[in-house]
C-alpha positions in Angstrom: 37.7 99.4 89.5 40.0 99.5 86.4 42.3 101.9 88.1 42.7 99.6 91.0 43.5 96.6 88.8 46.4 98.5 87.2 47.8 100.0 90.4 51.5 99.0 90.8 52.2 96.4 93.5 55.0 98.6 94.9 55.3 102.4 94.9 58.1 104.2 93.2 59.8 104.8 96.5 59.5 101.2 97.5 60.9 100.0 94.2 63.9 102.3 94.7 64.5 100.9 98.2 64.3 97.3 96.9 66.8 98.0 94.1 69.1 99.8 96.5 68.8 97.0 99.0 69.5 94.4 96.3 72.6 96.2 95.1 73.8 96.6 98.7 73.4 92.9 99.3 75.3 92.0 96.1 78.1 94.4 96.9 78.5 93.1 100.5 78.4 89.6 99.2 81.1 90.3 96.6 83.3 91.9 99.3 82.7 89.1 101.7 83.3 86.2 99.3 86.1 87.5 97.1 88.0 89.7 99.6 87.2 89.0 103.2 86.9 85.2 103.0 90.4 84.7 101.4 91.9 87.2 103.8 90.4 85.5 106.8 91.5 82.1 105.5 95.1 83.3 105.1 95.1 84.9 108.5 93.8 81.6 110.1 96.4 79.5 108.2 99.1 81.8 109.5 98.1 82.0 113.2 96.9 78.5 113.8 100.5 77.2 113.8 101.2 79.3 116.9 103.4 82.2 117.9 106.7 80.3 117.8 106.3 79.5 114.1 105.3 83.1 113.4 108.3 84.5 115.3 110.7 82.1 113.7 109.4 83.0 110.2 109.5 86.7 110.6 112.9 86.7 112.2 114.6 84.4 109.7 117.4 86.2 107.8 115.9 85.7 104.4 112.5 87.1 105.5 114.1 90.0 107.3 116.1 90.8 104.2 113.1 90.5 101.9 111.2 93.1 104.1 114.2 95.3 104.1 114.6 95.1 100.3 110.9 95.7 99.8 111.1 98.8 102.1 114.2 100.2 100.2 112.6 99.7 96.8 109.3 101.2 98.0 111.0 104.2 99.5 113.0 105.0 96.4 109.8 104.5 94.3 107.8 106.9 96.5 110.5 109.6 96.2 110.9 109.3 92.4 107.2 108.9 91.5 106.2 111.8 93.8 108.6 114.2 92.1 108.1 113.0 88.5 104.4 112.5 89.0 103.8 116.1 90.2 106.0 117.4 87.4 104.2 115.4 84.7 100.7 116.3 86.1 101.6 120.0 86.1 102.9 119.9 82.6 99.8 118.0 81.3 97.3 120.4 83.0 99.1 123.7 82.9 101.0 123.6 79.5 100.0 123.4 75.9 102.3 121.6 73.5 102.1 119.3 70.4 101.7 115.7 71.4 100.0 116.5 74.7 97.3 113.8 74.2 99.9 111.2 73.2 101.8 112.0 76.4 98.7 111.7 78.5 98.0 108.3 76.9 101.6 107.2 77.5 101.2 108.0 81.2 98.5 105.3 81.5 100.6 102.7 79.6 102.1 101.1 82.7 98.6 100.4 84.0 97.4 98.8 80.8 100.6 96.8 80.3 101.3 93.4 81.9 104.0 93.7 84.6 105.7 90.7 83.0 106.1 92.6 79.8 107.6 95.5 81.7 110.2 93.0 83.1 110.9 91.7 79.6 111.5 95.3 78.5 114.1 95.8 81.2 115.8 92.5 80.1 115.9 93.8 76.5 117.5 97.1 77.6 119.9 95.9 80.4 120.3 92.2 79.8 123.2 90.5 78.0 123.4 92.0 74.6 120.9 94.7 75.6 121.0 98.3 74.3 122.5 99.8 77.5 124.3 96.7 78.9 127.7 97.5 77.4 127.9 100.9 78.9 126.8 99.8 82.4 129.2 96.8 82.2 132.1 99.0 81.3 131.4 101.2 84.4 131.1 98.2 86.7 127.3 98.6 87.3 125.1 95.5 87.3 121.5 96.4 86.6 119.8 93.2 85.7 119.4 90.6 88.4 120.2 93.3 90.9 118.4 96.0 92.9 118.6 98.7 90.2 116.5 96.8 87.7 113.9 96.0 90.4 113.7 99.7 91.3 113.4 100.8 87.7 110.5 98.4 86.9 108.7 99.3 90.1 109.0 103.1 89.4 107.7 102.5 85.8 104.7 100.7 87.1 103.9 103.2 89.9 104.2 106.6 88.2 100.7 106.7 86.8 99.1 106.6 90.3 100.5 109.9 91.4 99.9 111.6 88.0 96.2 110.5 87.9 95.5 111.6 91.5 97.3 115.0 91.2 96.1 116.0 87.7 92.3 116.2 88.5 93.0 118.3 91.6 95.0 120.7 89.5 92.3 120.8 86.9 89.7 121.5 89.6 91.7 124.2 91.3 92.5 126.2 88.2 95.2 128.9 88.0 93.6 131.9 89.8 95.6 131.5 93.1 98.8 130.9 91.2 98.3 134.0 89.1 97.5 136.0 92.2 100.7 134.9 93.8 102.7 135.9 90.8 101.0 139.3 90.7 102.1 139.9 94.3 105.7 139.2 93.3 106.2 135.5 94.0 108.6 133.7 91.8 107.7 130.5 90.0 109.3 128.3 92.7 107.7 130.3 95.5 104.3 130.0 93.8 104.7 126.2 93.3 105.8 125.4 96.9 103.5 127.9 98.7 100.4 127.7 96.6 100.4 124.8 94.1 101.9 122.1 96.3 99.8 123.2 99.3 96.6 122.9 97.3 97.4 119.5 95.8 98.9 118.0 99.0 95.9 115.6 99.7 95.8 114.4 96.1 99.5 113.9 96.2 99.3 111.9 99.5 96.6 109.8 98.1 98.7 109.0 95.0 101.7 108.2 97.2 99.6 105.8 99.3 98.4 104.1 96.1 102.0 103.9 94.8 103.2 102.5 98.0 100.7 99.8 98.1 101.5 98.9 94.4 105.2 98.9 95.0 104.8 96.6 98.1 102.7 94.1 96.2 104.6 94.1 92.8 105.6 90.7 91.7 105.4 90.1 88.0 108.0 92.6 86.7 110.3 92.1 89.7 110.1 88.4 89.3 111.5 88.7 85.8 114.4 91.0 86.5 115.4 89.9 90.0 116.9 86.5 89.2 115.3 85.2 92.4 118.6 85.1 94.3 117.8 84.0 97.8 118.9 86.5 100.4 119.9 89.1 97.8 117.1 89.9 95.3 114.0 88.5 97.0 111.3 91.0 98.0 108.6 90.0 100.4 106.3 88.9 97.5 109.0 86.9 95.9 109.9 85.0 99.1 106.2 84.1 99.3 106.6 82.6 95.8 109.6 80.7 96.9 108.0 79.3 100.1 105.1 77.9 98.0 107.5 76.3 95.6 109.3 74.6 98.5 106.0 73.5 100.1 106.5 75.9 103.1 102.9 77.0 102.9 102.7 78.2 106.5 105.7 80.5 106.2 104.2 81.9 103.0 100.9 82.6 104.7 102.7 84.4 107.6 104.6 86.7 105.2 101.4 87.2 103.1 99.2 88.2 106.1 102.0 90.6 107.2 101.9 92.4 103.8 98.1 92.3 103.9 98.1 94.1 107.2 100.4 96.8 105.8 98.1 97.1 102.8 95.0 97.5 105.1 96.7 100.3 107.0 97.5 102.0 103.7 94.0 101.5 102.6 92.7 103.2 105.7 95.2 106.0 105.1 94.0 106.4 101.5 90.4 106.8 102.6 91.5 109.4 105.2 93.5 111.3 102.5 90.6 111.1 100.1 88.1 112.4 102.6 90.4 115.3 103.6 91.0 116.1 100.0 87.3 116.3 99.2 86.7 118.6 102.2 89.6 120.9 101.1 88.1 121.1 97.6 84.6 121.9 99.0 86.1 124.7 101.1 
């Protein structure tokens, strides 16, 4: 009788199922309320005005230029961050040198730093009276309030994504295959392109996808250095900002949902790359 009085109301397995179900409900609720609901609201606000408004917005010269500029900045960022990110990751994982931990910490600095601060740093370096402004002015190059500064701050912010995706893959793979290739007579470049790059390809693609999404959505740093010159230095995110300031909410929603769709496609790509990378590591 005493044992029956102290018997748990639920078994251990049932308690685990309850906890798991509760966490699942909370997670789904979080995604639905904070992610899906705003996205659906923006999509409805964009499409309820009808196709003519959508077409007029997406074909207007300023919007077309903003998409073009966003694409150019993103493409340059992808190329630079891919090359530098792989080089930095290889150095951090494969080499030993004084200050290695400091360098590793500095790689994460752009993630921890506010994008607005990054923009202000660019102003300090390239703005009027800045450290490098006299040299660029003497050579007829305008950096601040032009595309070069927008590219620079975007690259600075996006580099960590490639490094932090490639470095763990290199760490997991080790050096056995690279050493075997060198033993068979392969040069350092041949070893890198035929062995190292092949083994890290899915981690690299995952980092590129993250960098692309970050570059497309960057606003804080670009806002500071662009000067907001309509039709010249406005990216897609900045033209959304202008539309809201001018009470053109519908146009802002249309551009915003377009960027959101691009991000969703990238997110799907990220998950595919991640899954393929995990399968490669298992095999």
